[in-house]
C-alpha positions as a Markdown table, in Angstrom:
| # | Residue | x | y | z |
|---|---|---|---|---|
| 1 | Ala | 116.0 | 151.4 | 139.9 |
| 2 | Ala | 114.1 | 148.5 | 138.4 |
| 3 | Ile | 116.9 | 146.9 | 136.6 |
| 4 | His | 119.1 | 147.2 | 139.4 |
| 5 | Glu | 116.4 | 145.3 | 141.8 |
| 6 | Ala | 115.7 | 142.6 | 139.5 |
| 7 | Ile | 119.6 | 142.0 | 139.1 |
| 8 | Leu | 119.9 | 142.0 | 143.1 |
| 9 | Asp | 116.5 | 139.6 | 143.4 |
| 10 | Glu | 118.1 | 136.5 | 141.3 |
| 11 | Asp | 114.7 | 135.3 | 141.0 |
| 12 | His | 115.3 | 134.0 | 137.0 |
| 13 | Pro | 118.2 | 131.6 | 136.5 |
| 14 | Leu | 119.7 | 133.8 | 133.9 |
| 15 | Ile | 119.4 | 137.5 | 135.8 |
| 16 | Lys | 122.3 | 137.0 | 138.1 |
| 17 | Gln | 124.5 | 139.5 | 139.0 |
| 18 | Asp | 127.8 | 137.9 | 137.3 |
| 19 | Leu | 125.7 | 136.9 | 134.2 |
| 20 | Ile | 122.7 | 138.5 | 132.9 |
| 21 | Ser | 120.3 | 137.5 | 129.4 |
| 22 | Ser | 119.1 | 141.2 | 128.4 |
| 23 | Arg | 116.3 | 139.0 | 126.9 |
| 24 | Ala | 115.3 | 137.9 | 130.0 |
| 25 | Leu | 115.7 | 140.8 | 131.9 |
| 26 | Thr | 113.4 | 142.8 | 129.5 |
| 27 | Ala | 110.7 | 140.2 | 130.0 |
| 28 | Val | 110.9 | 140.2 | 133.5 |
| 29 | Leu | 111.0 | 144.2 | 133.7 |
| 30 | Asp | 107.7 | 143.6 | 131.3 |
| 31 | Ala | 105.8 | 141.4 | 133.2 |
| 32 | Glu | 106.3 | 143.6 | 136.2 |
| 33 | Gly | 104.8 | 146.6 | 134.4 |
| 34 | His | 108.0 | 148.4 | 133.4 |
| 35 | Arg | 107.1 | 148.8 | 129.7 |
| 36 | Asn | 108.9 | 151.9 | 129.0 |
| 37 | Leu | 112.0 | 149.4 | 129.4 |
| 38 | Asn | 112.7 | 147.9 | 125.7 |
| 39 | Ala | 115.8 | 146.0 | 124.6 |
| 40 | Gln | 117.8 | 149.4 | 123.9 |
| 41 | Ser | 117.3 | 150.9 | 127.2 |
| 42 | Val | 118.1 | 147.7 | 129.2 |
| 43 | Ala | 121.2 | 147.8 | 127.2 |
| 44 | Gln | 122.0 | 151.0 | 128.1 |
| 45 | Ile | 121.4 | 150.7 | 131.5 |
| 46 | Leu | 123.5 | 147.8 | 131.9 |
| 47 | Arg | 126.4 | 149.6 | 130.2 |
| 48 | Glu | 126.0 | 152.6 | 132.8 |
| 49 | Met | 126.2 | 149.6 | 135.6 |
| 50 | Gly | 129.5 | 148.3 | 134.2 |
| 51 | Tyr | 128.4 | 145.5 | 132.4 |
| 52 | Gln | 130.0 | 144.4 | 128.9 |
| 53 | Asn | 127.9 | 142.8 | 125.9 |
| 54 | Leu | 129.5 | 139.3 | 125.6 |
| 55 | Gly | 127.5 | 138.6 | 122.6 |
| 56 | Arg | 124.2 | 136.9 | 121.3 |
| 57 | Thr | 123.4 | 133.1 | 121.3 |
| 58 | Arg | 120.7 | 130.8 | 121.1 |
| 59 | Leu | 119.3 | 129.2 | 124.3 |
| 60 | Gly | 116.1 | 127.1 | 123.5 |
| 61 | Glu | 114.4 | 129.1 | 121.2 |
| 62 | Arg | 115.1 | 132.6 | 121.7 |
| 63 | Arg | 118.0 | 134.5 | 121.3 |
| 64 | His | 119.5 | 136.0 | 123.8 |
| 65 | Trp | 122.1 | 138.9 | 124.5 |
| 66 | Leu | 124.4 | 138.0 | 127.3 |
| 67 | Trp | 126.0 | 140.5 | 129.8 |
| 68 | Ala | 128.6 | 140.5 | 132.3 |
| 69 | Arg | 130.7 | 143.0 | 134.5 |
| 70 | Arg | 134.1 | 140.8 | 134.3 |
| 71 | Ala | 135.1 | 139.9 | 130.6 |
| 72 | Met | 134.6 | 136.2 | 129.8 |
| 73 | Pro | 134.7 | 134.2 | 126.6 |
| 74 | Leu | 131.2 | 134.0 | 125.1 |
| 75 | Asp | 131.6 | 129.9 | 125.0 |
| 76 | Ala | 132.1 | 130.1 | 128.7 |
| 77 | Ala | 129.1 | 132.7 | 129.5 |
| 78 | Ile | 126.9 | 130.7 | 127.1 |
| 79 | Glu | 127.6 | 127.3 | 129.1 |
| 80 | Leu | 127.0 | 129.2 | 132.4 |
| 81 | Ala | 123.4 | 130.2 | 131.1 |
| 82 | Met | 122.7 | 126.9 | 129.8 |
| 83 | Gln | 123.6 | 125.2 | 132.9 |
| 84 | Arg | 121.7 | 127.6 | 134.8 |
| 85 | Ala | 118.5 | 127.4 | 132.5 |
| 86 | Asn | 118.5 | 123.7 | 132.5 |
| 87 | Pro | 120.6 | 122.8 | 135.7 |
| 88 | Glu | 119.2 | 118.8 | 135.3 |
| 89 | Ser | 121.1 | 118.5 | 131.9 |
| 90 | Val | 124.6 | 119.3 | 133.6 |
| 91 | Asn | 127.1 | 116.2 | 133.2 |
| 92 | Ile | 128.8 | 116.5 | 136.7 |
| 93 | Leu | 131.2 | 114.1 | 136.3 |
């Protein structure tokens, strides 16, 4: 329930219904007091919710596992995550 609520709230730029960083999600859940949800349990719950693991990448100084409900190339997911994490850096021209 906590994971579902965190995804629906969409308060974090890397926790959206179409693209989720499991690292960001685990950190948010931990900050909310859900310390029993580690990376493995979050990954299992995301799978049960219909999300696919797209792969791992480095965003800033941390590694993130990116998840989506629909298949997309990892490069496209990384680009979308980077835009959301740092919207000022996006070249709109």
